[in-house]
C-alpha positions as CSV (number, residue, x, y, z in Angstrom):
1,M,-18.8,-13.4,-4.4
2,P,-15.3,-13.3,-2.9
3,K,-13.1,-10.2,-3.1
4,N,-10.4,-10.0,-5.7
5,K,-6.9,-10.3,-4.3
6,T,-4.1,-8.0,-5.2
7,H,-1.3,-9.7,-7.2
8,S,1.5,-9.9,-4.5
9,G,4.3,-9.9,-7.1
10,I,3.2,-6.6,-8.8
11,K,2.5,-4.8,-5.5
12,K,6.1,-5.2,-4.6
13,R,7.3,-3.7,-7.9
14,V,4.9,-0.9,-8.7
15,R,4.0,2.3,-6.9
16,I,0.8,4.2,-7.6
17,T,0.7,8.0,-7.1
18,G,-2.2,10.1,-5.9
19,S,-3.2,11.0,-9.4
20,G,-3.2,7.4,-10.5
21,K,0.2,7.2,-12.4
22,L,2.2,4.0,-12.0
23,Y,5.9,4.0,-11.3
24,S,8.5,1.3,-11.1
25,Q,12.3,0.8,-11.1
26,H,14.3,0.4,-14.3
27,S,15.3,-3.1,-15.2
28,G,18.8,-4.2,-15.5
29,M,20.1,-2.8,-12.2
30,R,20.3,-5.9,-10.0
31,H,23.6,-7.5,-10.8
32,H,26.6,-7.5,-13.2
33,Q,27.1,-3.8,-12.6
34,E,30.9,-4.0,-13.1
35,H,30.4,-5.0,-16.8
36,K,28.0,-2.2,-17.6
37,P,29.1,1.3,-18.5
38,S,28.8,4.0,-15.9
39,R,26.7,6.0,-18.3
40,L,24.1,3.2,-18.5
41,T,24.0,2.6,-14.7
42,R,23.4,6.3,-14.1
43,R,20.6,6.4,-16.7
44,L,18.9,3.4,-15.0
45,T,18.9,4.8,-11.5
46,G,15.6,6.2,-10.1
47,I,12.1,5.4,-11.2
48,K,10.2,5.4,-14.5
49,Q,6.6,5.7,-15.4
50,I,4.9,2.5,-16.7
51,S,4.0,2.8,-20.4
52,A,0.4,3.5,-21.4
53,A,0.2,0.1,-23.1
54,D,0.8,-1.7,-19.8
55,T,-1.1,0.6,-17.5
56,K,-4.5,-1.2,-18.0
57,R,-3.0,-4.6,-17.3
58,V,-1.0,-3.5,-14.2
59,K,-4.0,-1.6,-12.7
60,K,-6.1,-4.8,-13.0
61,L,-3.4,-6.8,-11.2
62,L,-3.4,-4.1,-8.5
63,G,-7.2,-4.3,-8.1
64,R,-7.9,-0.8,-9.4
């Protein structure tokens, strides 16, 4: 039986902590920044924890 491969798209976007939590960047911060309010762009900086509803699916893609 061959080994499962890690999904190469999700491994670039998600970081897993030592305790098993999943973190990713906020969406909407790639382009068109000049049309977005400064308050919004400040709120979207940094990282966020992936929701509990998506955790099982993302961990499966990461091979965990």
